[in-house]
C-alpha positions, 0 to 999 in steps of 0.5 A: 123898830121900837119893839125890837130895841126894847127886846134888845135892851131889856132881858127879863132875868126871870125868863133865864132861870130855865134850862135854855142856853144861848148860843156861843156865837151870839154878841152880847153887851152888858151895860151899867153893872159894877165889874169886879175884874178879878185883878184888884180893879173895879169899874163902875157903870161898866160896859162888857162886849162879848162875841164868839165866846170871848170878851171883846172889851171891858171899859166904863160906860163913857167909852161907849158914847154911841152904842148902836143896838143893831150891832148886838144880838142882846143888850142887858142893862145891869144897873145895880148888879155886880159882874164877876169873873167865874170862880175857880175851884182848884184841887177838887173832886167835882165830876169824879164823885157823886155821893161819898157814902156810895162807893160806886159813884166815886171814880177818883182813886186807883189802887197803887202807890205811884200812879201819875198815868191815872188821868182825871181828864177822861173820868170827868162826868159832865152829868154830875148833879153837883155841877149845877149847884156850883154854878148857882153860886158862881163857881164855873171852873174846876180842877178835877184831881184824883185822890189816892196814895203817894202819886194818885194821878194827873189832874185836868181843868174843866168848865162847868158846862159841856155835853161831855168831858171833851166839850168841858175840858179847859186844860188837860193834864195840867199837873201831877198830884203828889202827897208828900210823906208826912213827918211822924207826929212825935208828941203822941204817946207811944201807947197811942201810936200805931208803932213806936216813934223810932219805927215811924221815923224809919217808915218816913225815911223809907217813904222819902227814899222810895219817892226819891228813887221814883223821881230819879228813874222818871227823870232819867227816862225823860232824858231819853228821846226814844226809850226801848220800852215805853213806861206809862208811869214815867211817860206821865212824868215827862211834863213835870221835868220839862215844865209843861205840867205842874207838880202839886205837892200836898203838904200841910205841916212845917217840916213837910213843907221844908222837905217838899221845897227841898225836894223841888230844888233837888229835882229842879222842878220848874213849876211846883205848887204847895197844896194845903200848907196849914203851917205856911204862916210859919215859913213865909220867908222860905216860901217867898224865896222859893217862888212856889205858889200856894193853894191854901186849904179851907179857910173854914177849918180848925187850927192845926194845933191846940195851942195855935191862934184859933183864927189862924185859918181865917188870917192865913190868906192875909198873912200870905198876901202881906208876904207877897206870896202868890196863893189861892183858896181851895176846899179839899176835905170832907164833902169837898165836891158839893161844898165847893159852892161855898168857896166864895164865902171862904173868900168872904171870911178871908176878907174879914181877916186881912184881905180887901174884898178885891184881894179875896176875889183874886184868891178864887179867880185871878190868882187861881188861874195863874197857879193853874196856868190858865190865866191867858183864858180865864180868871179876870174880865179882860179883853181876849179872854173867855167870856166866863163870868156871872152876874149877881144881884149882890156881893158874891162873897157874902152868903147873905147877898150872894145871888147870881142871876146869869152865868156865861161860860165861854159866851154861852148864857144861861140862868144861874139856877139852870138844871139845879135839882136842889132849886127845883125841889125847893120850888116844888115844896114851896108851892106845895105849902104855899110858901113864897119862893125867894129868887 
């Protein structure tokens, strides 16, 4: 009996860095860790019960005065450890690309201007070697988004574990991506512009009218119960008008944001999200009044203009938090798939420029889940939600102390470095040159 209890109470972390994955139907008790719930709250000396892939309860250790070890398959003591909800990477190309320089590994864009019927759901590759590198930093959920022209397609949300896309799928066809036309940049000299300013304005107006016509036609189609001829593009837009799917509007600059919010109002879009929004700090009142949440662009970025405050990308999350606007962080840009693993450190930077640590955590967990429409399942450590979380030896938002050791995805437990090819190579060359391997 003593040996059994010892086995149950202590799980050696070093043995969990391999590729083995514990079954989803196991019952696990995580004890005495500091639980960061993802909703702004923290529980010291927490006890988290997991069973059948779900969180059964989260409370302080005093709530469990009498714990019967026989009731659990595994009990893990976490004294000195930090417990976090799985970090969510929205607006990413994870699972749709391997190497940006090799076209054959990219499956995120299709030819054509308006492609809402192009779905990332069936293109997602669970065998991507990028995925384990994200899990190593606590990123456990991604929104895989197509890229392309005006309407590149429909996104879906995935867990970062599964044999195939059906296994990994958390929410299919969650929203349609829209790259809103950009107002021409007038300050560029005509000699440096691809066309005279007046021509570019005319082009902008043409693009807006084309988009407006497409939405009018799609809305008219959606109002017909049984159309005589099925239109795949308009079929894919039905959820946007009914509110079952979101419209993710990519717009960075002030005039474009104003136009995008007007577009939302004109077509009575029930669930819209601004993506990027570099100039959101100029329009906090308008965005707040609209009720449209924001997926902010990279915190680790340059200002939009030369005369902007050089620290405005760092401060923008704090500005939106103070204004009462629902927002989250995302990482669109160069090498966005592999660099999605740095999302917790972007949140850490935001915490140094206006957010508290728990507010910064919310910007990559609870807030992200709300904006993506998956808050009923993930994003926070709460009873009834999926047991998608990770355990770190230190502060997950600080690159100096971020050290995830265990990962749970829907209750499946694995080492944070499981299948991470980069970790394998690191250890290989450490052994070759007799260098101590850092855990």
